[in-house]
C-alpha positions in Angstrom: -102.1 18.7 -96.8 -99.0 20.5 -97.8 -99.6 24.1 -98.9 -98.1 24.8 -102.4 -99.2 28.4 -102.9 -101.8 31.0 -102.3 -104.9 32.3 -104.0 -105.4 32.7 -107.7 -104.8 36.5 -107.4 -101.3 35.7 -106.3 -100.2 33.4 -109.1 -97.0 34.6 -110.7 -96.3 36.8 -107.7 -94.0 34.7 -105.4 -93.2 37.7 -103.2 -96.8 38.1 -102.3 -97.1 34.4 -101.7 -94.2 34.5 -99.3 -95.8 37.4 -97.4 -99.0 35.5 -97.0 -97.1 32.4 -95.8 -95.4 34.6 -93.2 -98.8 36.0 -92.2 -100.2 32.5 -91.8 -97.2 31.5 -89.6 -97.6 34.6 -87.5 -101.3 33.9 -86.8 -101.2 30.1 -86.2 -99.3 27.6 -84.1 -98.4 24.0 -84.4 -101.2 21.8 -83.0 -103.9 24.4 -83.6 -107.2 23.2 -85.2 -108.6 25.4 -87.9 -111.6 25.1 -90.3 -111.4 25.4 -94.1 -113.7 25.2 -97.1 -112.8 23.3 -100.2 -113.4 25.8 -103.1 -112.5 23.9 -106.3 -110.1 21.4 -107.8 -107.1 22.7 -109.7 -106.1 21.2 -113.1 -102.9 20.0 -111.3 -105.0 17.7 -109.1 -104.5 19.9 -106.1 -107.4 21.7 -104.3 -108.0 25.4 -103.5 -109.0 25.6 -99.9 -110.2 28.8 -98.2 -108.9 29.2 -94.6 -109.4 32.5 -92.7 -110.2 34.5 -95.8 -107.2 33.2 -97.8 -107.1 30.6 -100.5 -104.4 27.9 -100.2 -103.4 25.5 -103.0 -103.0 22.2 -101.3 -102.8 18.4 -101.7 -105.5 16.7 -99.7 -105.2 13.2 -98.4 -108.9 12.7 -97.7 -111.9 12.2 -100.0 -113.5 15.6 -100.5 -115.6 17.6 -102.9 -115.9 21.4 -103.6 -118.1 22.9 -100.9 -117.0 20.5 -98.1 -115.9 22.1 -94.8 -112.9 20.3 -93.2 -111.2 20.5 -89.8 -107.4 20.7 -90.0 -104.7 20.5 -87.5 -101.5 22.5 -88.1 -98.7 19.8 -88.2 -95.8 22.1 -89.2 -95.1 25.7 -90.1 -91.6 25.3 -91.4 -89.9 24.7 -93.7 -93.3 24.5 -95.4 -96.8 24.7 -93.9 -98.4 21.3 -93.4 -102.0 20.9 -92.4 -103.6 17.5 -91.8 -107.4 17.1 -92.3 -109.1 15.4 -89.3 -111.9 12.9 -89.6 -114.7 14.1 -87.4 -114.4 16.2 -84.2 -111.4 14.8 -82.3 -111.6 15.5 -78.6 -109.0 18.1 -77.6 -107.5 15.8 -75.0 -107.9 12.3 -76.5 -104.7 10.3 -76.7 -104.3 10.1 -80.5 -104.8 13.8 -80.9 -102.3 14.7 -78.1 -99.7 12.3 -79.6 -100.3 14.0 -83.0 -99.9 17.5 -81.5 -96.8 16.4 -79.6 -95.2 14.9 -82.7 -95.9 18.1 -84.7 -94.4 20.3 -81.9 -91.3 18.0 -81.7 -90.8 18.2 -85.5 -90.9 22.0 -85.4 -88.4 22.0 -82.5 -86.0 19.6 -84.2 -86.1 21.4 -87.5 -85.2 24.7 -85.8 -82.7 23.1 -83.4 -80.7 21.1 -86.0 -77.5 23.1 -85.4 -78.0 23.0 -81.6 -78.5 19.2 -81.6 -75.4 18.7 -83.8 -73.3 20.5 -81.1 -74.8 18.3 -78.3 -73.9 15.2 -80.3 -70.2 16.2 -79.8 -70.6 16.1 -76.0 -69.4 12.8 -74.4 -72.3 10.4 -73.4 -72.6 11.6 -69.9 -76.2 12.3 -68.9 -75.5 15.4 -66.7 -73.2 17.0 -69.3 -75.7 16.6 -72.2 -78.6 17.8 -70.2 -76.7 20.8 -69.0 -75.6 21.4 -72.6 -79.2 21.6 -73.8 -80.1 24.0 -71.1 -77.2 26.3 -72.0 -78.1 26.1 -75.7 -81.8 26.9 -75.1 -80.9 29.9 -72.9 -79.3 31.5 -75.9 -82.1 30.7 -78.4 -85.5 31.9 -77.3 -87.3 30.5 -80.3 -85.9 27.0 -79.7 -86.7 27.3 -76.0 -90.3 28.2 -76.9 -90.7 25.3 -79.3 -89.1 22.9 -76.8 -91.5 24.1 -74.1 -94.5 23.5 -76.3 -93.4 19.9 -76.9 -92.9 19.3 -73.2 -96.2 20.9 -72.3 -98.1 18.7 -74.7 -96.2 15.6 -73.3 -97.3 16.7 -69.8 -101.0 16.7 -71.0 -100.4 13.3 -72.6 -99.1 11.9 -69.4 -102.1 13.3 -67.5 -104.4 11.4 -69.8 -102.2 8.2 -69.4 -102.2 8.4 -65.6 -103.9 5.4 -64.1 -104.7 3.9 -67.6 -101.6 2.0 -68.7 -98.9 2.5 -66.1 -96.8 4.2 -68.7 -95.0 7.5 -68.8 -94.0 9.3 -72.0 -90.7 11.2 -72.2 -88.9 13.4 -74.7 -85.2 13.8 -74.0 -83.5 15.0 -77.2 -80.2 15.5 -75.3 -80.0 11.8 -74.5 -79.1 10.8 -78.0 -78.9 14.1 -79.9 -77.9 12.3 -83.2 -81.4 10.9 -83.4 -84.5 12.6 -84.7 -88.2 11.9 -83.8 -87.2 10.5 -80.4 -89.9 9.1 -78.2 -89.5 7.2 -74.9 -92.1 5.1 -73.0 -91.2 4.1 -69.5 -93.1 1.5 -67.3 -92.7 0.0 -63.9 -93.3 -3.7 -64.3 -94.1 -4.9 -60.8 -92.2 -5.4 -57.6 -88.5 -5.8 -56.8 -87.6 -2.7 -58.7 -88.3 -4.0 -62.2 -88.7 -1.4 -64.9 -88.7 -1.2 -68.7 -88.1 1.5 -71.1 -88.6 1.8 -74.9 -87.0 4.4 -77.1 -87.5 5.1 -80.7 -86.0 7.5 -83.2 -84.5 7.9 -86.6 -80.8 7.9 -87.5 -79.4 9.0 -90.8 -77.1 5.9 -90.7 -79.4 3.3 -89.2 -82.8 4.4 -90.3 -85.6 3.7 -87.9 -84.4 2.6 -84.5 -85.8 1.2 -81.3 -84.0 0.4 -78.1 -85.5 -1.9 -75.4 -84.2 -1.8 -71.8 -85.2 -4.0 -68.9 -83.7 -3.2 -65.5 -83.7 -3.9 -61.8 -81.2 -2.7 -59.2 -77.7 -3.9 -60.2 -78.8 -5.4 -63.5 -79.9 -4.3 -66.9 -80.4 -5.8 -70.4 -80.5 -3.9 -73.6 -81.7 -4.9 -77.1 -81.5 -2.8 -80.3 -83.7 -3.0 -83.3 -82.7 -1.0 -86.4 -83.6 -0.9 -90.1 -80.0 -1.2 -91.1 -78.2 -3.4 -88.4 -74.9 -3.2 -90.2 -74.6 0.5 -89.2 -75.7 0.1 -85.5 -72.2 -0.1 -83.9 -71.8 3.6 -82.9 -75.3 3.9 -81.4 -74.8 0.6 -79.6 -71.6 1.9 -78.0 -73.3 5.2 -77.1 -76.3 3.5 -75.4 -74.0 1.2 -73.4 -72.1 4.3 -72.1 -75.3 6.1 -71.2 -76.6 3.0 -69.3 -73.2 2.7 -67.5 -73.4 6.4 -66.5 -77.1 6.4 -65.5 -77.5 3.1 -63.8 -73.9 2.3 -62.7 -74.0 -1.1 -64.4 -72.8 -2.8 -67.5 -75.7 -3.6 -69.7 -76.2 -7.2 -70.9 -76.4 -6.6 -74.6 -78.9 -9.0 -76.2 -77.9 -8.1 -79.8 -79.1 -6.2 -82.8 -82.3 -7.3 -84.7 -83.7 -5.9 -87.9 -86.7 -3.6 -87.2 -89.8 -5.4 -88.4 -92.3 -3.9 -90.8 -94.6 -3.0 -87.9 -91.7 -0.9 -86.3 -90.7 2.6 -87.2 -94.0 4.2 -86.1 -92.6 5.4 -82.8 -93.0 3.8 -79.4 -95.9 6.1 -78.4 -97.9 3.9 -80.7 -97.7 1.3 -78.0 -99.7 3.3 -75.5 -102.3 3.9 -78.2 -102.5 0.2 -79.2 -101.4 1.1 -82.8 -98.3 -1.1 -82.8 -97.2 -4.2 -80.8 -95.3 -3.7 -77.6 -92.3 -5.5 -79.2 -91.9 -4.6 -82.9 -89.3 -7.4 -83.2 -91.9 -10.1 -82.4 -91.1 -10.5 -78.7 -88.5 -9.9 -76.0 -88.8 -12.5 -73.3 -85.4 -12.3 -71.6 -85.8 -11.2 -67.9 -83.0 -9.7 -66.0 
């Protein structure tokens, strides 16, 4: 639910509403679970929900009636407060809940760090330079550093849950392609002889949804790109090739650009949850 305003006593008093919003942000954090009671339906179609002694006017995406008690997870605190109603009692460390919490923390970081990431995008595609640039930027922005730390801590818990289950490791490296938002990486070892694969997803203002698929072994690498708008994929294709060259010391065999299928765009972490196919394009069978 997205919070539209505060209790009836505050209608017509936007200043008081802002103060209550600030109070809510000060008392809660992204990923926190909180309980609320549905008080009544507003003529606008929204609902008044009481949380912690305050009434919030909100849009609910679940079937509910006045008097119902719901469990919410805090998805975002800025630019607006966004709570999502949970169905049942999700275990604190189950994979879907951890992915949800990570994505919420990532969103908060990326919203706050938009200017910082724009500066990183101007650094040449050299891994060490971009990673160092992020470290320098975070050292000068305590809030951004805290939000980034929250996202990485949640990803660490996610990887603890994944250990021994899927052979996959989740990564969040916003410095890698700082022009993308909602980045996710899943990396797997695929057997002997040094074979490995990595999947990256994100969103580009130019390309829309984007996925990159990389298969590698020592001395060889293949790369395929899937995007919503393939006609705008040229710059990110060049950037990815440069990063592979710098990181692996080889020229990637580029397998082309495909249009991202309807099942794509949900983020590659959905692969470890079984929510989306491993290859959103319908299959990548080329071996290096």
